[in-house]
C-alpha positions as CSV (number, residue, x, y, z in Angstrom):
1,M,228.6,52.4,-134.4
2,S,227.8,52.6,-138.1
3,V,224.4,54.3,-138.1
4,P,222.9,57.6,-136.8
5,A,221.5,57.7,-133.3
6,G,217.9,56.5,-132.9
7,G,217.7,53.3,-134.9
8,A,217.8,49.7,-134.0
9,I,221.5,49.5,-133.6
10,D,221.6,52.5,-131.4
11,S,218.9,51.0,-129.2
12,L,220.7,47.7,-129.0
13,V,224.0,49.3,-128.0
14,R,222.5,51.5,-125.4
15,I,220.5,48.6,-123.8
16,L,223.5,46.4,-123.6
17,A,225.8,49.2,-122.4
18,D,223.4,50.0,-119.6
19,E,223.3,46.3,-118.6
20,I,227.0,45.9,-118.7
21,A,227.6,49.1,-116.7
22,R,225.0,47.9,-114.1
23,T,226.4,44.4,-113.7
24,R,230.1,44.7,-114.5
25,G,230.8,48.4,-113.7
26,Q,232.2,48.7,-117.2
27,T,231.5,52.0,-119.0
28,I,230.9,51.9,-122.7
29,I,231.1,55.1,-124.8
30,I,229.0,55.1,-127.9
31,D,230.5,56.8,-130.9
32,S,228.2,57.0,-133.9
33,R,230.0,57.1,-137.3
34,P,227.2,57.0,-139.9
35,G,227.9,57.0,-143.6
36,G,228.8,54.8,-146.5
37,G,226.4,52.0,-145.5
38,G,228.5,51.3,-142.4
39,V,231.8,51.5,-144.3
40,I,233.1,54.6,-142.4
41,A,232.7,53.0,-139.0
42,A,234.1,49.6,-140.2
43,E,237.2,51.3,-141.7
44,A,237.8,53.3,-138.5
45,V,237.6,50.2,-136.3
46,A,239.8,48.1,-138.7
47,R,242.5,50.8,-138.2
48,A,242.1,51.0,-134.4
49,A,244.7,49.7,-132.0
50,P,243.8,46.1,-131.0
51,D,243.8,46.9,-127.3
52,G,240.1,46.3,-126.4
53,N,239.2,49.9,-126.4
54,T,237.4,50.0,-129.7
55,L,234.6,47.7,-130.9
56,L,232.2,47.7,-133.9
57,I,228.6,46.7,-134.1
58,N,228.5,45.0,-137.5
59,T,225.7,43.6,-139.6
60,N,225.4,41.4,-142.7
61,G,225.3,44.6,-144.6
62,M,229.0,45.0,-143.9
63,I,229.7,41.8,-145.8
64,V,227.5,42.9,-148.7
65,N,229.3,46.2,-148.9
66,A,232.7,44.6,-149.1
67,L,231.5,42.6,-152.1
68,L,230.0,45.5,-154.0
69,R,232.3,48.4,-153.4
70,K,235.9,49.2,-152.8
71,V,236.7,49.2,-149.0
72,S,239.9,49.2,-147.0
73,F,239.0,46.3,-144.8
74,D,238.1,42.6,-145.2
75,P,235.1,41.7,-143.1
76,L,236.6,38.3,-142.3
77,T,240.3,39.1,-141.6
78,S,240.3,42.7,-140.4
79,F,238.3,41.9,-137.3
80,E,238.2,39.5,-134.4
81,P,234.6,38.1,-134.1
82,I,233.1,38.5,-130.6
83,C,229.4,37.6,-130.8
84,K,226.5,37.7,-133.1
85,L,224.0,39.3,-130.7
86,V,220.5,39.6,-132.1
87,T,218.3,39.2,-135.2
88,S,215.9,41.8,-136.5
89,P,213.3,40.1,-138.6
90,L,212.2,41.3,-142.0
91,V,208.6,41.3,-143.1
92,L,207.1,41.6,-146.6
93,V,204.1,44.0,-146.4
94,V,201.5,45.4,-148.7
95,N,199.1,48.3,-148.4
96,S,195.9,47.2,-146.6
97,A,194.0,48.2,-149.7
98,S,196.0,45.8,-151.8
99,P,194.2,42.9,-153.5
100,Y,197.0,40.6,-152.4
101,R,196.4,38.8,-149.1
102,A,198.9,36.0,-149.4
103,L,202.3,35.6,-151.1
104,A,200.9,33.2,-153.6
105,E,198.4,35.8,-154.8
106,L,201.2,38.4,-155.1
107,V,203.3,36.0,-157.2
108,A,200.3,35.1,-159.4
109,G,199.8,38.8,-159.9
110,A,203.4,39.4,-160.9
111,R,203.2,36.5,-163.4
112,T,200.0,38.0,-164.9
113,K,201.4,41.5,-165.2
114,P,205.2,41.1,-165.8
115,G,207.2,44.2,-164.9
116,E,204.2,46.1,-163.5
117,L,204.4,45.2,-159.9
118,S,207.2,46.8,-157.7
119,F,209.0,45.8,-154.6
120,A,210.7,48.5,-152.5
121,S,213.3,48.5,-149.7
122,V,216.2,50.5,-148.3
123,G,218.9,50.2,-150.9
124,P,220.4,49.5,-153.3
125,H,222.8,46.7,-152.3
126,S,221.2,46.2,-148.9
127,T,220.4,42.9,-147.3
128,Q,216.8,43.6,-148.2
129,H,217.7,44.3,-151.8
130,L,219.5,41.0,-152.2
131,A,216.6,39.2,-150.6
132,I,214.2,40.7,-153.1
133,E,216.5,39.8,-156.0
134,R,216.8,36.3,-154.8
135,F,213.1,36.0,-154.4
136,K,212.5,37.3,-157.9
137,R,214.8,34.6,-159.2
138,Q,213.4,31.8,-157.2
139,A,209.8,32.7,-157.9
140,G,210.6,33.3,-161.6
141,I,208.8,36.6,-161.7
142,D,209.5,40.0,-163.3
143,I,209.0,42.8,-160.8
144,T,210.6,46.2,-160.6
145,Y,212.9,46.9,-157.6
146,V,212.6,50.4,-156.2
147,P,215.4,51.5,-153.8
148,Y,214.9,54.1,-151.1
149,P,217.5,55.8,-148.9
150,G,215.8,54.5,-145.7
151,G,213.0,52.4,-144.4
152,A,210.7,55.3,-143.7
153,P,210.6,56.6,-147.3
154,A,209.9,53.1,-148.6
155,I,207.0,52.7,-146.2
156,N,205.6,56.1,-147.1
157,A,205.7,55.1,-150.8
158,L,203.7,52.0,-149.9
159,M,201.3,53.9,-147.8
160,G,200.7,56.1,-150.8
161,Q,200.3,53.0,-153.0
162,H,203.2,54.1,-155.2
163,V,204.8,50.6,-154.9
164,T,203.2,47.2,-154.6
165,A,205.1,45.8,-151.6
166,V,208.0,46.6,-149.2
167,L,210.5,44.3,-147.5
168,Q,211.5,46.0,-144.3
169,N,212.5,45.3,-140.7
170,Y,209.5,44.4,-138.6
171,Q,210.3,47.2,-136.1
172,E,209.8,49.8,-138.9
173,V,206.4,48.6,-139.9
174,K,205.0,47.5,-136.6
175,G,203.0,50.7,-136.1
176,Q,201.3,50.5,-139.4
177,L,200.6,46.8,-139.0
178,D,199.0,47.4,-135.6
179,A,197.0,50.3,-137.1
180,G,195.8,48.2,-140.0
181,S,197.1,50.4,-142.7
182,L,199.6,47.8,-143.9
183,R,199.2,44.0,-144.2
184,A,202.0,41.5,-143.7
185,I,201.9,38.5,-146.1
186,A,205.2,36.7,-145.4
187,V,208.5,36.7,-143.5
188,P,211.7,35.7,-145.2
189,S,213.4,34.2,-142.1
190,V,213.8,30.5,-141.8
191,R,211.3,30.4,-138.9
192,R,208.1,32.3,-138.1
193,I,208.7,35.3,-135.9
194,E,207.6,35.7,-132.3
195,P,205.4,38.8,-132.7
196,L,203.6,37.4,-135.8
197,P,203.3,33.7,-135.1
198,E,200.4,33.1,-137.6
199,L,202.4,34.7,-140.5
200,P,203.9,32.1,-142.8
201,T,207.5,32.2,-143.9
202,I,208.4,32.5,-147.6
203,A,209.8,29.0,-147.4
204,E,206.4,27.7,-146.1
205,S,204.7,29.6,-148.9
206,G,206.1,27.5,-151.7
207,F,209.8,28.5,-151.8
208,P,211.8,25.9,-149.8
209,G,215.1,27.0,-148.4
210,F,214.4,30.7,-148.6
211,D,216.1,32.5,-145.7
212,A,216.9,36.2,-145.2
213,E,217.3,38.1,-142.0
214,V,219.2,41.1,-140.6
215,W,221.5,40.4,-137.7
216,F,223.7,42.6,-135.5
217,G,227.0,41.4,-134.1
218,L,230.1,42.7,-132.4
219,V,233.7,42.6,-133.5
220,A,237.1,44.0,-132.4
221,P,240.1,45.0,-134.5
222,A,242.2,42.1,-135.8
223,K,244.9,40.8,-133.4
224,T,243.0,41.9,-130.3
225,P,244.4,39.5,-127.6
226,P,242.3,36.3,-127.1
227,A,241.9,37.1,-123.4
228,I,240.3,40.5,-124.2
229,V,238.0,38.9,-126.8
230,A,237.0,36.2,-124.2
231,Q,236.2,38.9,-121.7
232,F,233.9,40.7,-124.2
233,V,232.2,37.4,-125.1
234,G,231.4,37.0,-121.5
235,F,230.1,40.5,-121.0
236,F,227.9,40.7,-124.1
237,S,226.6,37.1,-124.3
238,R,225.3,37.4,-120.7
239,A,224.0,40.9,-121.2
240,V,221.9,40.0,-124.3
241,E,220.3,37.0,-122.5
242,A,219.7,38.8,-119.2
243,P,216.1,38.6,-118.0
244,E,216.0,42.4,-117.6
245,V,217.2,43.0,-121.1
246,K,215.1,40.6,-123.2
247,P,211.8,42.7,-122.8
248,K,213.7,45.9,-123.7
249,L,215.1,44.2,-126.9
250,A,211.7,42.7,-127.8
251,A,210.1,46.2,-127.6
252,Q,212.6,47.1,-130.4
253,A,211.8,43.9,-132.3
254,L,215.3,42.6,-131.6
255,Y,215.7,38.9,-130.6
256,P,218.7,37.4,-128.9
257,D,220.6,34.9,-131.0
258,P,224.1,34.8,-129.3
259,R,226.7,33.0,-131.3
260,C,230.2,33.8,-130.1
261,G,233.8,33.3,-130.9
262,S,234.5,30.5,-133.4
263,E,230.8,30.0,-134.0
264,F,230.3,33.6,-135.0
265,A,233.5,33.4,-137.2
266,A,232.0,30.4,-139.0
267,H,228.7,32.3,-139.4
268,L,230.5,35.2,-141.0
269,R,232.3,32.9,-143.4
270,R,229.1,31.2,-144.5
271,Q,227.4,34.5,-145.0
272,S,230.3,35.8,-147.1
273,D,230.2,32.7,-149.3
274,D,226.5,32.8,-149.6
275,Y,226.4,36.5,-150.5
276,A,229.3,36.2,-153.0
277,Q,227.5,33.4,-154.7
278,M,224.2,35.4,-154.8
279,V,225.9,38.5,-156.2
280,R,227.5,36.4,-159.0
281,A,224.3,34.5,-159.8
282,L,222.1,37.5,-159.8
283,N,224.8,39.6,-161.7
284,I,224.4,42.5,-159.2
285,K,226.9,45.2,-159.9
286,G,228.5,47.4,-157.2
287,E,229.8,50.9,-157.4
């Protein structure tokens, strides 16, 4: 696992591990290897023996990292894809005291005051950062990007009105949205999200084709035997769709989207191509 205990990935792994232990009698040991934006964990799994004993929860952030920094693995060839498991929707939020109540108003404000408005997220070089840069380009606006080391500091900055807006996982802003201290104005995913069905997407708000989301998937070291990969596909695809599991995932704002085997491999290739094109077009520099 590539992040510290307590976050969305940790919750996902523990929920699925409990379900697989209950239904399959298979024990899963969770080993957290945080650091380097997931690079430390990915490098460890890429080096592991392909015997089915070591798996990695990966995200689209792993693909971005491989494009922007020197790593000892290839996100497409160093692993055997098992399943894309869930998505974790992003939400663009403003302070409840903000004058901007819709995305169109925020864009108009940015055009009126070039460079004065600021968007924050975890970053730099995160999925959220690339989504913000893409939106700036597509909307033709000049806003300042402000990176924070985590979602909580970015949200605290917005609560204190130090930044104009934050793009963050819904799970991390749900409490403030429910309390009325923050206001959601758009979601960047291709479809509206289950917990906020009235909230329009960025694409619906005048920017056709815009799509950004965080997903979590599962891979094994390259050359893991097909029979072992197939077994894990069965374990995890059934676990993530289990009736007992879905409410637990929904409570963490995680939504099943199982795409396994060759379908997940194709998804990874598309993501890699899209991110590489975006990095070039936006002239984003890595480390």
